[in-house]
C-alpha positions as CSV (number, residue, x, y, z in Angstrom):
1,M,-16.4,130.8,-81.2
2,S,-17.0,130.3,-85.0
3,E,-16.7,126.9,-86.6
4,L,-13.5,126.3,-88.4
5,Q,-12.2,123.6,-90.8
6,I,-8.7,123.4,-92.2
7,V,-8.0,121.2,-95.2
8,K,-4.4,120.5,-96.4
9,F,-2.9,118.3,-99.1
10,R,0.7,117.7,-100.0
11,A,2.5,116.0,-102.8
12,I,5.7,114.2,-101.7
13,D,6.8,111.8,-104.5
14,R,6.5,114.2,-107.5
15,P,4.9,117.5,-108.4
16,L,1.4,117.5,-110.1
17,S,1.0,117.8,-113.8
18,D,-1.0,120.6,-115.5
19,K,-3.8,118.1,-116.0
20,Q,-3.8,117.1,-112.4
21,L,-4.0,120.8,-111.4
22,E,-7.0,121.2,-113.5
23,F,-8.8,118.5,-111.6
24,M,-7.7,120.1,-108.2
25,D,-9.1,123.5,-109.4
26,R,-12.6,121.9,-109.7
27,Q,-12.5,120.7,-106.1
28,S,-12.9,124.2,-104.4
29,S,-13.4,127.7,-105.6
30,R,-11.6,129.1,-102.5
31,A,-8.6,126.9,-102.2
32,E,-5.0,128.1,-102.7
33,F,-2.9,125.3,-104.4
34,T,0.3,124.6,-106.3
35,K,1.9,121.6,-107.8
36,W,3.1,120.6,-104.3
37,D,0.3,121.6,-101.9
38,F,-3.3,122.5,-101.5
39,E,-4.9,124.4,-98.7
40,V,-8.3,125.9,-97.9
41,E,-10.0,127.2,-94.7
42,Y,-13.7,127.2,-94.1
43,H,-16.0,129.0,-91.6
44,Y,-19.6,127.8,-91.2
45,S,-19.2,125.5,-94.2
46,S,-17.0,122.5,-95.1
47,F,-14.9,121.0,-97.9
48,R,-16.9,119.0,-100.5
49,G,-14.2,118.0,-102.7
50,D,-13.2,114.4,-103.6
51,V,-10.5,113.7,-101.1
52,D,-9.7,110.2,-102.4
53,G,-9.9,111.4,-105.9
54,M,-7.3,114.1,-105.1
55,L,-5.0,111.5,-103.5
56,R,-5.4,109.3,-106.6
57,N,-4.6,112.3,-108.9
58,G,-1.4,113.6,-107.5
59,Y,-1.4,114.5,-103.8
60,D,0.1,112.0,-101.4
61,V,-1.1,113.0,-98.0
62,F,-4.2,114.7,-96.6
63,L,-5.1,116.4,-93.3
64,T,-8.2,118.0,-92.0
65,Y,-9.0,119.6,-88.7
66,S,-12.0,121.3,-87.3
67,N,-12.4,123.0,-83.9
68,Y,-15.6,120.9,-83.3
69,G,-13.8,117.6,-83.0
70,N,-13.1,116.3,-86.4
71,R,-9.5,115.2,-87.1
72,E,-8.4,113.0,-89.9
73,I,-5.4,112.0,-92.1
74,R,-5.1,110.0,-95.1
75,M,-2.1,108.9,-97.1
76,R,-1.9,107.1,-100.5
77,L,0.5,104.2,-100.8
78,P,1.3,103.7,-104.5
79,S,2.4,100.0,-104.0
80,G,-0.1,99.1,-101.3
81,L,0.6,98.0,-97.8
82,P,4.0,96.3,-97.6
83,F,2.7,93.5,-95.4
84,S,0.4,90.5,-95.9
85,K,-3.1,90.9,-94.9
86,S,-2.6,88.4,-92.1
87,V,-0.2,91.0,-90.7
88,W,-1.8,94.4,-91.4
89,S,-5.3,93.3,-90.4
90,K,-4.1,93.0,-86.7
91,Y,-3.5,96.7,-86.8
92,I,-6.1,98.1,-89.1
93,S,-8.9,96.6,-86.9
94,T,-10.0,99.5,-84.7
95,E,-12.8,102.0,-85.5
96,G,-11.3,105.0,-87.3
97,F,-8.5,103.1,-89.0
98,K,-9.2,101.9,-92.5
99,W,-7.4,100.6,-95.7
100,T,-9.2,101.2,-99.0
101,A,-7.6,99.4,-101.8
102,D,-8.0,100.7,-105.4
103,K,-10.3,98.7,-107.6
104,T,-7.4,97.7,-109.8
105,G,-3.8,97.4,-109.1
106,T,-2.1,97.4,-105.6
107,A,-2.3,101.0,-104.5
108,G,-4.7,102.2,-101.9
109,I,-5.4,104.8,-99.2
110,L,-4.9,104.5,-95.5
111,T,-7.2,106.6,-93.4
112,V,-7.0,107.5,-89.6
113,S,-10.1,109.2,-88.4
114,P,-10.8,108.3,-84.7
115,Y,-14.0,109.6,-82.9
116,L,-12.7,112.1,-80.5
117,E,-15.6,112.9,-78.1
118,D,-13.9,115.8,-76.4
119,A,-11.4,116.9,-79.0
120,Y,-11.8,120.8,-78.6
121,D,-8.2,121.9,-77.8
122,A,-7.0,124.2,-80.6
123,V,-4.0,123.1,-82.7
124,W,-2.2,125.1,-85.3
125,E,1.0,123.2,-86.2
126,F,-0.6,121.7,-89.2
127,D,2.5,121.7,-91.4
128,D,4.3,119.8,-88.6
129,Y,1.6,117.2,-88.5
130,L,1.8,116.9,-92.3
131,D,5.5,116.4,-91.9
132,A,4.9,113.6,-89.3
133,T,2.3,112.0,-91.7
134,A,4.7,112.1,-94.6
135,K,7.4,110.5,-92.3
136,L,5.1,107.6,-91.4
137,R,4.1,107.2,-95.1
138,E,7.9,107.1,-96.0
139,M,8.4,104.4,-93.2
140,L,5.5,102.3,-94.5
141,V,6.7,102.4,-98.1
142,A,10.0,101.1,-96.8
143,G,8.2,98.3,-95.0
144,D,8.6,99.6,-91.5
145,L,6.0,97.9,-89.3
146,R,6.6,100.5,-86.4
147,A,4.7,103.1,-88.6
148,L,1.6,101.0,-88.7
149,Y,1.8,100.5,-84.9
150,V,2.1,104.3,-84.4
151,L,-0.9,104.9,-86.7
152,W,-2.8,102.3,-84.7
153,L,-2.0,104.3,-81.5
154,C,-3.4,107.4,-83.2
155,S,-6.7,105.5,-83.9
156,A,-6.7,103.9,-80.4
157,M,-7.5,107.4,-79.0
158,S,-11.2,106.7,-79.9
159,S,-11.3,103.4,-78.0
160,T,-10.8,104.9,-74.6
161,H,-14.6,105.3,-74.1
162,E,-15.4,101.7,-75.0
163,E,-16.6,99.3,-72.2
164,V,-14.7,96.3,-73.5
165,P,-10.9,96.8,-73.1
166,V,-9.1,97.1,-76.4
167,L,-5.9,95.1,-76.7
168,E,-2.9,96.4,-78.6
169,P,-1.8,94.6,-81.8
170,P,1.6,92.8,-82.0
171,V,4.3,95.3,-80.9
172,P,7.2,95.8,-83.4
173,H,10.7,95.6,-82.1
174,G,12.7,98.8,-82.2
175,L,10.0,101.2,-81.0
176,S,12.4,103.0,-78.7
177,A,14.5,104.0,-81.7
178,L,11.8,105.9,-83.4
179,S,12.4,109.6,-84.1
180,G,10.4,112.2,-82.3
181,E,8.8,113.4,-85.6
182,S,7.2,110.0,-86.0
183,A,5.4,110.3,-82.8
184,D,4.3,113.9,-83.2
185,L,1.2,112.9,-85.0
186,I,-0.3,111.4,-81.9
187,A,-0.7,114.9,-80.4
188,F,-2.8,115.9,-83.4
189,F,-5.4,113.2,-82.1
190,E,-5.3,114.5,-78.6
191,G,-2.7,112.0,-77.4
192,D,0.7,112.4,-75.7
193,P,3.7,111.8,-77.9
194,L,5.3,110.0,-75.0
195,L,2.8,107.2,-75.7
196,V,5.2,105.7,-78.1
197,G,7.9,105.7,-75.5
198,A,5.5,104.0,-73.0
199,A,4.7,101.3,-75.6
200,A,8.4,100.8,-76.1
201,V,9.0,99.8,-72.5
202,G,10.1,96.2,-72.4
203,I,10.2,95.9,-76.2
204,P,13.5,94.6,-77.7
205,A,15.7,96.8,-79.9
206,Y,15.9,96.2,-83.6
207,N,18.4,97.4,-86.2
208,A,16.0,98.2,-89.0
209,Q,18.6,99.7,-91.3
210,G,20.9,96.8,-90.8
211,A,18.2,94.3,-91.5
212,Q,17.1,96.2,-94.6
213,G,20.8,96.4,-95.8
214,D,21.1,92.6,-95.3
215,S,17.9,92.0,-97.3
216,V,19.1,94.3,-100.2
217,K,22.5,92.4,-100.3
218,A,20.8,89.1,-100.4
219,W,18.4,90.2,-103.2
220,L,21.2,91.7,-105.2
221,K,23.1,88.4,-105.1
222,S,19.9,86.5,-106.3
223,I,19.3,88.6,-109.4
224,T,21.1,88.2,-112.7
225,D,23.4,90.7,-114.4
226,S,20.9,91.3,-117.0
227,R,18.3,92.2,-114.4
228,R,20.7,94.7,-112.8
229,T,21.3,96.3,-116.2
230,E,17.5,96.6,-116.7
231,I,17.2,98.2,-113.4
232,V,19.8,100.8,-114.1
233,Q,18.2,101.5,-117.6
234,R,14.7,102.0,-116.0
235,M,16.1,104.2,-113.3
236,L,17.5,106.6,-116.1
237,S,14.3,106.6,-118.1
238,E,11.3,106.0,-115.7
239,D,9.9,107.6,-112.6
240,P,12.6,106.8,-109.9
241,V,10.0,107.1,-107.1
242,A,7.8,104.5,-108.5
243,L,10.7,102.2,-109.3
244,K,12.0,102.4,-105.8
245,A,8.6,101.4,-104.4
246,E,8.4,98.5,-106.9
247,L,12.0,97.3,-106.0
248,L,11.3,97.6,-102.2
249,S,8.2,95.4,-102.7
250,E,10.2,92.9,-104.7
251,I,12.9,92.7,-102.0
252,R,10.4,92.1,-99.3
253,D,8.6,89.4,-101.4
254,S,12.0,87.7,-101.8
255,Q,12.4,87.1,-98.0
256,Q,11.6,83.7,-96.6
257,T,11.0,84.9,-93.1
258,P,8.9,87.8,-91.6
259,S,10.8,91.0,-92.1
260,W,9.9,92.6,-88.8
261,P,10.1,90.9,-85.4
262,V,7.3,91.6,-83.0
263,E,6.2,90.9,-79.4
264,P,2.8,89.3,-78.8
265,P,0.2,91.8,-77.6
266,T,-0.4,91.8,-73.8
267,R,-1.4,95.3,-73.0
268,T,-4.7,97.2,-73.3
269,V,-5.1,100.8,-74.5
270,A,-6.0,101.8,-70.9
271,Q,-2.8,100.3,-69.6
272,L,-0.7,102.0,-72.3
273,L,-2.3,105.3,-71.3
274,Q,-1.6,104.7,-67.7
275,M,2.0,103.8,-68.5
276,C,2.2,107.0,-70.6
277,E,0.9,109.1,-67.7
278,T,3.6,107.6,-65.4
279,L,6.2,108.5,-68.1
280,R,4.8,112.0,-68.4
281,Q,5.0,112.6,-64.7
282,K,8.7,111.5,-64.6
283,E,9.4,113.6,-67.7
284,D,7.7,116.6,-66.1
285,E,9.7,116.2,-62.9
286,K,12.9,115.9,-64.9
287,E,12.0,119.1,-66.8
288,K,11.1,120.9,-63.6
289,K,14.5,120.0,-62.1
290,Q,16.3,121.1,-65.2
291,A,14.4,124.4,-65.2
292,A,15.2,125.0,-61.6
293,A,19.0,124.2,-62.4
294,K,18.9,126.5,-65.3
295,A,17.2,129.3,-63.3
296,K,19.9,128.9,-60.6
297,R,22.7,129.0,-63.3
298,D,21.1,132.2,-64.8
299,A,20.7,133.8,-61.4
300,D,24.4,133.1,-60.5
301,K,25.5,134.4,-63.8
302,A,23.4,137.5,-63.4
303,E,24.8,138.1,-60.0
304,K,28.4,137.8,-61.3
305,Q,27.6,140.2,-64.0
306,R,26.1,142.6,-61.5
307,H,29.0,142.4,-59.2
308,A,31.4,143.1,-62.1
309,R,29.3,146.1,-63.0
310,M,29.2,147.5,-59.5
311,I,33.1,147.4,-59.4
312,E,33.1,149.5,-62.6
313,M,30.5,151.8,-61.1
314,Q,32.8,152.6,-58.1
315,S,35.5,154.0,-60.4
316,A,33.2,156.0,-62.8
317,P,29.8,156.7,-61.2
318,D,29.1,159.7,-63.6
319,S,29.1,157.6,-66.6
320,W,26.5,155.2,-65.2
321,L,24.4,158.2,-64.2
322,K,24.6,159.3,-67.9
323,K,23.7,155.9,-69.1
324,A,20.5,155.8,-66.9
325,S,19.4,159.1,-68.4
326,E,20.1,157.9,-71.9
327,L,17.9,154.9,-71.3
328,V,15.0,157.0,-70.1
329,E,15.4,159.3,-73.1
330,K,14.9,156.4,-75.4
331,R,11.5,155.7,-73.7
332,G,10.0,152.2,-73.2
333,T,9.1,150.1,-70.2
334,D,12.2,147.9,-70.4
335,N,14.5,151.0,-70.6
336,Y,12.9,152.5,-67.6
337,R,13.4,149.3,-65.5
338,Q,17.0,149.1,-66.7
339,A,17.6,152.7,-65.7
340,A,16.1,152.1,-62.3
341,S,18.3,149.0,-61.8
342,I,21.4,150.9,-62.8
343,L,20.7,153.5,-60.1
344,A,20.0,150.9,-57.5
345,D,23.2,149.0,-58.3
346,L,25.1,152.3,-58.2
347,R,23.6,153.0,-54.7
348,D,24.8,149.7,-53.5
349,A,28.2,149.9,-55.2
350,L,29.1,153.3,-53.6
351,G,27.5,152.2,-50.4
352,G,26.5,154.2,-47.3
353,E,24.9,157.6,-47.2
354,Q,26.9,158.8,-50.1
355,G,25.6,156.1,-52.5
356,N,22.1,156.5,-51.4
357,K,22.2,160.3,-51.7
358,I,23.7,160.2,-55.4
359,A,21.2,157.6,-56.6
360,R,18.1,159.2,-55.1
361,K,19.2,162.6,-56.3
362,H,19.5,161.4,-59.8
363,A,16.1,159.5,-59.6
364,A,14.4,162.8,-58.4
365,H,16.0,164.6,-61.3
366,L,14.6,162.1,-63.8
367,A,11.1,162.2,-62.2
368,Q,11.2,166.0,-62.5
369,N,12.4,166.1,-66.0
370,Y,9.8,163.5,-67.1
371,P,6.7,164.2,-64.9
372,T,4.3,162.3,-67.2
373,L,6.3,159.1,-67.3
374,N,4.4,157.2,-64.6
375,V,5.9,153.8,-65.5
376,L,9.4,155.3,-64.9
377,K,8.3,156.7,-61.5
378,S,6.9,153.3,-60.6
379,A,10.1,151.5,-61.5
380,L,12.1,154.0,-59.5
381,R,9.9,153.6,-56.4
382,L,10.1,149.8,-56.7
383,K,13.8,150.1,-56.2
384,Q,13.2,152.6,-53.3
385,L,14.7,155.5,-55.1
386,L,11.6,157.7,-54.9
387,D,9.2,158.4,-52.0
């Protein structure tokens, strides 16, 4: 198998300018890129562009994958991490999870790149994983601590080989209400998306939208009329995405209490993985029962349809013989099998010696008219219509 590297960037907040596109053009001579995305594929070589530079110059999220074990995402947060260092340092503490602040300002880049010793399973849903990365970035910008926990779970995939058990960080309330899209990224790092569901066991619920709404209302009451007018004027004349991030940061800073409740850490990564395995077994058993129930429903439906068809066959057998011939004339394996099924059902519908004689006679007629169609003859023999 040849070596393969996929590199993808995506702009989320705004399209790139012409000047920014000129910078991207210098990063790779083989890439296909637009104002919204950048993609390049390598065999027996690798991307040597300035990833952080590209994130600082227009693109918002980055993903790279190789079939020899390297998997990494990065996201740029224009207003920085929306938590105090005393909070985020408890999550960004494992190997392969890093926050790189810009030299000036509050922005920075969050990187998840765990060491995956046996990550050789091929994946191809790169746009889906970029969607999940963008979703988690959106949650972070809004101050959702659950996104940071999910990214920690992604990075924790590299800690399974460590001798000293790794303890989880504080667990944000409301994990059970996370969308499936938010958990999908775990699969990119060779984990089970049900890991989020396992981590949510025993964790209290939390109305994040309600809490944010209360915070906004309290902040709006605290600002002056002139400040409200200023915000509206800026919204009409400035970049609304940057302004939204700025206002969200201001609202968070105005709160006197922690914005997101958490449970103290009590579980190791190994324990979370074991809980996930138990959850997966239950989910597989549930899906197995659902599949069996569906198969029975489909079989019952097919039998009812067959019974109704056989009643029609009794009143007009010649039309069904004609239909079998027409199917064979169209050619194709599926058509041959359908023709054989029609003749078998006709035999059973008419019953007795008469039904068997009519069906076998027509089957012999088809075999004689199409002597080279071996698949047809096999289908007829399978239904015991030919010797």
